[in-house]
N, C-alpha and C positions, 0 to 999 in steps of 0.2 A: 268566838273563841273556834280553835280546828286545832286540831292534833298535826303538831308537824311532822311528827315525823313517828311512828313503829318500829323500832332498830334494835331487828336480832342482831345477837351475838351467836357465836359459834364455833367450833375449835374448826378449821379446815389442814388438809396434808398436797400436796404439789406431786406431781400432776394433784388435777381435779380429782373425784371422785365422786362418781354421782347417785349414789346413794343417798345423802341429804338430800339435794334442793325441789324433788320432787314434792315433801312434807313438809317444805319451805312455804313453797306457791303454794298449799290449799292452805296453809296456815295463813300468809297475806292477804289471800283472797277472802277468806273470812272473818281476818279483824278487820277490812274494807267495810264490808257491809252491816257486822251486828257496833261496829260504831256509826253508821251511816242512819241505821235503825233507832241509835238513838239520837239523832242529831249533833254526830260530831262529823266533821268533812277530813280526812283524814291526805294529808297532801301527797306526802312517799312513802312506801316504806325502802327500809334500809340492813343495809346488812353487814356487821362487823365481826372481822378476825382476829386472832393476835396479832401480834407484834413482827410483820410482815419476813425480817430477817429471821427470824425465829426458824419461818413455815418457809424459808428456799434457805435453811442448811445442808450445809452438804451441794448445793447449786450453783450461792455468791449471788452477788449480788448486778450480774449479766441477767440473768433469766427474770429480775424485775420485770420488765415491762411483758415477757409473756406472761408473766402470769397475773399480772393486773387486767390486760384485756385481756386472755381467759378466763378470769374471777367477772367482768364485767359484761362476756359475752353469757355465760351463764344465767349470770343474776338476772339480765337482762329479760330471756327465755322463761322465765322464775318467774316474773311480774313484783323484781326487785330492784329499785327503782336508781339503786345507788351505791357503792359501795366502802367501805374502808380497810384499807391494809394495816390498820393499824401503823403504831410508828417505829422511828429507828431510835432503841434506847439509846442514849449517851453515856447513862450515870453511872455505869457501870465503869472501872477499870481495865483497858483493854480491851474497848468494845470496839462491833468491826464498826470504823463512819463511811466505812465504801461503800453502805447501801445510802447513805445520803444524797452520796454523785446519781446516786441512781433516778431521783424523785423526780426529777425536771424531764425525764424520757416518760416513766408514767403519766407525768403528767399527759404532754405533747402522744402522749399516743395512745389517750381515753377521751372518754369524755365525763364519766361518772366514775369513777375512781376517784379516792381523795387518803392524802397520804399525810405524814407530820411527824418532829422529830421531839425526842421529852429530853429536857437540855436539865434539869433540876427536881433534885427528889429530898425529900425532908429526910433520911435516912440515910443518903449518903453526900447530896451535897450537888455541886454546880460543875458542866461543863464545858468550860471556857471552848476551846473548840469546837466543842460539838454546836456550842452557839455560831461560834465563826462560819462551819460550815454550812450550817442553815443559813444563816446574811446571805452567802455568796448566792446559795440555792434558790433563794427570791429573788435576787438580783438577778438570777440567769431564767429564772420562769417571766421574769418581769420584760425583759427583752429577749424573750423570744416565743411568748404568745399575744394577741393582738389587746390589745391595749393593758400590756400585765393579768390579763382577768384570769389566767390557771392557779393566781395565787389565790383565789377563792377556794380552790381546792384544797392548801397547803396549814397545816398553823405548826407553833412552834409552844412547844409541851411543858409548861412549870408547874409540876408539885401532882400530876392531874393522874387518877388512879381508871385502871378500869372499868364497865360496867353505863359510861355517859352514855346517850342516846344524840346528845346533838352530835354533828359531824362539823367541824374535821381529827375532830376530840374523842372520840366516841376507838375503840376495842375493849377486844375481850379479852376472859384470861380464865383458865382453870377445863376442867372436861365439859363441867356440866350445859348445856345452853340456855341461852335463856333472852328474854326480849323485854326491855322499856320503852316509855312512853317520854316524847321529848313535846310540850307543849306550842303553840302561838298564843300570848295570853294577854296580850298587852293592854289588851279591849277591857280586858272586863279592871284593868288600874282606873282607865280615861272613863270609864263609865262610874264605876264605883265614887269617883275623886269628882266628877261631874255635878254631881248630885248631893254632896254628902254636906252638912250647914258646915261641919269643923273634925281636925284630923283626930279626933277618937270618934264617929260616925265614921270618917275614911278608910280608917285602920280596920275597922270591924268589919263594915261594907266590904271590905276588899277578901278576909281571913273569907267569911261566907261563901262570897263568892268562888274561891276558892278552892274551901271546900266542897260545895255543891258540886261543882263541876268534877272533883276528885272522886265522888263515890261512887258520880256517873263511870268515871275511865275504868274506876277499878274493879265496880263489876263486872264490864266487858272482858278485862282482865287477867278478871280469877275465872269467869267463863273458857277463855282461849287456853287458862292454864291445865285448866282441866282436859281438853275436850285433846289437847296435842301433844302433853305432858315437855311445855316449855315455861320454864320458870319464870314468873315473874318477879322481873327485877327491881321495880320501883316509876315511878312517874317524874320527869324532871319538871319542875311547874316552874321554870324561870319565861319571864314576863316577854319571852321576843316577841319584839315588834315588827308585821311591815311596813312598806313605806305607801301610808295612808294616814290622812292622820286618825281616820277614827280607832286606828292600830297602834298607835305609837307611844314608848315610852313614854319621847320626851313632854310630849302633849297632856301622857297622864300626870307627871310630873308641875307643867306647868297652871294643869287644873289645880295638882294641889295648893298651888298657892304662889307658886315664883316663875317672875316677873319674866323671866327670859332661862330654858337648858343653858347651863353654866354660870349664869348668873349669882349671887351671894344666895348660899341656901339648899343649892344643887347638893353639895352633899350632904344636908341635912333631909332632901326629901327622896334621894338615893337608900341611904340604910333607910328609911322611915316604911317603905316597900318594902324593903329585903328581911326585916320583922313582922310585917304583914305573913310575910309570905312562912318564916321560918313557927311563928306562931298558928297556921295556919295545917289542920291534923290531914297526916295522907302520907302513903307508901312514900319515902322520897328517894331520890336516887340526884346521882351527879351534879350538877351547881346551884339545882333552883336558888338561883340568887336574879338578878336586875340584868340583861343585858342590854348591853350600848351601841348596838352594831350599829357607827357612821355610816353607811351607804343603808344599811338596811331599813334607816327611820327617816320619815318625813324632816319630823321638827328636828331631830338632830343634824341633817342635814344643810334645812334652814338654816337652822342657828349656826353652824359651820362659817357659811356663806355672810354673816355677823360677825364672824371672829367674836364669840361669845366663851369660847374655849376653845382649850387646847392639848395635844399630850399626853401634857403635865396632866391635868386637868383632869383626862381619863384614867390616867393612874394613878390619880389622885383616889375616886370614885369608887375605882378596884379595892380600895381599903376595907369599906364598908359594905358591899355589896358582889361583887359576879367576876365577870369572867376574860377581865384584861382586856389585851386593845384589840376588836374585833371589828375587821375591815375597813380602815383606814388608812386612805389614802397620803398615799406621802408622792414626792416629786419624783420626777425619774430622773434626777443625776443625783440621787443620793448614795450616799459609795458605802461601800459593807462594813469601816466604821465606822457607822451614823446607827448604822441597821445593826449590830453586835450591840450595840450600846445601848440603845431600847431594848431590843431582848435584853443585856445584862440586866438593866432594872427591873424588867418582867419578871423574869429568876428570881434575881433578890427578894422584893416583895411578897413573893409566894410559897419563900424558903420561911423570912421574916414572920407573915403573917399567917404563914400556914396552913394554905388554904393556895385550890388549885387556879391557877392562872393561864389565857393561851394569850397570845397575838398572832393573829391575821394578818399582815402589813404586806399593804397593794401598790408598791410603786407604780408612776404611770408615767411611760417611755416621752418622753416629748413634751410632757409638762408640768413648771414651772410650779413651788410653794401659790398660793395665791387665788392659781388658775381654779374653773369648776372641771370635773369628770362628765366623760360624755359618754357613761355605759350606756349599751340599748337594751338593757332587760331588765323583764317586771321587776325583780325583785329588789333592786337598786330602786334608790333616789338621789340625782347628781349631788357631790357634794365639794365644797370650799378643799383642796390639795393645801395638805398642811405644813409647815415648818417642822422642819427640824434643826437644831441649835450651831450643825457645822462645824462642831467636833464631837469627838467620845474620846474612847478608852481604850486606842489602838498600844497604847506601852503595855496594856495593861495583859493584850491578850496575843499582846509577845510574848512575853515571861510568863507564862501560866497557861498551863494545860486545863489544870483541872484544881478545882476547892473542894475540902469536903467542910461540910456545915458542922 
């Protein structure tokens, strides 16, 4: 198991002030050292701000790219690997949606800045106009970055609150700075299920493994909290994978007894893992669920080539576990109507189930459904480009802009 990210959430202003970052530099150094001492590698340290339209109030969308570039530069100078600008919140009537149009420039003009668009919230409803504009942006980024890779740094959020340590979801709210932990822990399930004689032993072994690692993480975090006057916000113990079999959530599901990820029984297995995470005792935040990112999991990528699951399958699994549709390769000729309709289904499910869900969709220019991706990226396993239905709900978007839920 590794620490995917130590994520710091803090309020910032624009132009950027220098006073907060030296403290964060000292913090990130100590966090890496202390976790290393207890045998946990920290892959990245990240910074999440409040939603960037709030930061830029009085400046306007034209300042989004200069702001992102300035933040990226100061983060890099202080040992922080990535930064999240927070979402454009579209769930309030009268929201300034022009900030969505600035996101492609932010993605193209930076290397480590992430953005998002929040399109649904339980207390207000679904912004259909926000969804449609987010779909436009996804397609623009696909067309204007190599292989559409820029969409790795953009997510559409539904019912997601602040404080998650995973990017691109992460954003901060409130005056008090805090930090939280994102885990890369699919290997705990792979090992627990490979050794178990039955389901009861599998669940108990996984619960115990999570709790054992969580105690180690929390001991380090409480020390950091005391020494740096940064509040510890919790652990998102989602069993995030890495693209090799030993760290694949798909492999864990197959070790549990499913013949192939996507086969009948997969829904049960995903819910089974989620229940084990829920039963484990630790200070939790974010999703703390099962992540099924197609391009980040070796087994999911392999089973996609075997056509064992579809977009609808992944959405079904999200009802019992996790994070929605993550790193989904789509055909390069997918239309804005099709993307909008996919996002609408994710948003609807998030409200009906009252849970946070996201969509990170990656249309690949020049590629058709059924072809394989050819990404040259160490954190990806190439997968089969997934089919879309070829039809959407365009008339619904034409006639409506917002729906209170």
